[in-house]
C-alpha positions in Angstrom: 16.6 -3.9 2.3 15.5 -2.0 -0.9 18.4 -3.3 -3.0 18.0 -6.9 -1.8 14.3 -6.7 -2.7 15.0 -5.3 -6.1 18.4 -6.8 -7.2 18.6 -10.1 -5.4 14.9 -11.1 -5.1 13.9 -9.5 -8.4 10.8 -7.7 -7.1 11.1 -4.3 -8.9 7.8 -2.8 -8.0 9.4 -1.3 -4.9 11.1 1.8 -6.3 14.2 3.8 -5.3 13.4 7.5 -4.9 15.5 9.5 -2.6 17.5 7.0 -0.6 16.9 8.8 2.7 13.4 7.6 3.6 11.7 10.9 2.7 9.8 10.2 -0.5 8.1 6.8 0.2 8.6 5.3 -3.3 10.3 2.3 -1.5 7.5 1.7 1.0 6.8 -1.9 1.9 5.0 -3.6 4.8 7.6 -4.8 7.3 6.0 -7.0 10.1 2.6 -5.5 9.3 3.6 -1.8 9.3 4.5 0.5 6.4 8.2 1.1 6.3 10.7 2.8 4.0 12.8 0.0 2.7 15.7 2.2 1.7 16.4 3.0 5.3 16.4 -0.5 6.8 19.8 -2.2 6.8 19.6 -5.7 5.6 21.5 -6.8 8.7 18.5 -5.7 10.8 16.2 -8.1 9.0 15.6 -11.4 10.7 14.5 -14.6 9.1 11.3 -14.4 11.0 10.4 -10.8 9.8 7.6 -10.6 7.3 8.1 -8.3 4.3 5.3 -7.6 1.8 6.0 -5.6 -1.4 3.5 -4.4 -3.9 3.8 -7.7 -5.7 2.7 -9.5 -2.6 -0.3 -7.3 -1.7 -2.5 -9.2 -4.1 -1.4 -11.5 -6.9 -4.3 -10.4 -9.2 -4.5 -6.8 -8.1 -7.8 -7.5 -6.2 -6.8 -5.7 -3.0 -9.3 -2.9 -2.4 -6.6 -0.3 -2.6 -5.4 -1.6 -5.9 -8.9 -1.7 -7.3 -9.6 1.8 -6.1 -6.4 3.1 -7.6 -7.5 1.8 -11.0 -11.1 3.0 -10.6 -10.0 6.6 -9.7 -7.2 6.5 -12.3 -4.7 7.8 -9.7 -1.3 7.4 -11.5 0.2 9.8 -13.9 3.8 8.8 -14.3 3.2 5.9 -11.8 6.6 5.9 -10.2 5.5 6.6 -6.7 2.3 4.6 -6.9 3.5 1.3 -5.5 4.7 3.1 -2.4 1.5 5.1 -2.2 -0.6 1.9 -2.4 1.4 0.2 0.3 1.0 3.3 2.6 -2.7 3.4 1.9 -3.2 -0.3 2.6 -1.4 0.1 5.9 -3.5 3.1 6.8 -6.8 1.2 6.1 -5.6 -1.8 8.1 -5.5 0.5 11.2 -8.3 3.0 10.3 -10.9 1.2 8.1 -12.9 4.5 7.6 -10.3 7.3 7.6 -11.1 11.0 7.6 -9.4 13.4 5.2 -7.2 14.4 8.1 -6.3 10.8 8.8 -5.3 10.3 5.2 -3.3 13.5 5.1 -1.4 12.5 8.2 -0.7 9.0 7.1 0.0 9.5 3.4 3.4 11.2 3.6 4.7 9.8 0.4 5.7 12.3 -2.2 4.0 12.4 -5.6 5.9 14.6 -8.1 2.9 14.6 -10.4 0.7 16.0 -7.6 -2.1 13.5 -7.7 -2.8 14.0 -4.0 -6.6 14.7 -4.5 -7.0 11.5 -6.5 -5.0 9.6 -3.9 -7.3 10.8 -1.1 -10.4 9.9 -3.3 -8.9 6.5 -3.9 -8.3 5.9 -0.2 -11.9 6.7 0.5 -13.0 4.4 -2.4 -10.8 1.6 -1.1 -12.4 1.9 2.4 -15.8 1.5 0.8 -14.7 -1.4 -1.3 -13.2 -3.1 1.7 -16.4 -2.6 3.7 -18.5 -3.9 0.9 -16.3 -6.9 0.5 -16.5 -7.7 4.2 -20.3 -7.4 4.2 -20.5 -9.7 1.1 -18.3 -12.2 2.8 -20.4 -12.1 6.0 -23.5 -12.5 4.0 -22.0 -15.5 2.1 -20.9 -17.1 5.4 -24.4 -16.6 6.9 -25.9 -18.2 3.8 -23.7 -21.2 4.1 -24.9 -22.0 7.6 -28.5 -22.4 6.4 
């Protein structure tokens, strides 16, 4: 699937890293779950499957994880970061307020620059941003009923 995403569809944010589903640079959301696209044969993808790449997470980089990554200044070389962001977004979907242990367990992508502490900080920041955004939306909705 990775090569179809990159070469045929033209979405190059999803990176090739190891080719054996170990590094996570190729992480995408596949039917709502984080998946390593280099290990999914294109023949296994059905027309009804939903694939979201880093480009589809948020058109204007307003997703809480993308915002937190910028605030914390996570990337050094940046190569693994699209996969890291996709993994973090999937984690927060399932655990909106993760512990350090949750983050360490879920974030198995490899960062050759070693920005793991900043990644953990950014995941916590994204959780706060998501919570703040939900509270603001609920407040706005409550105000519109008046």
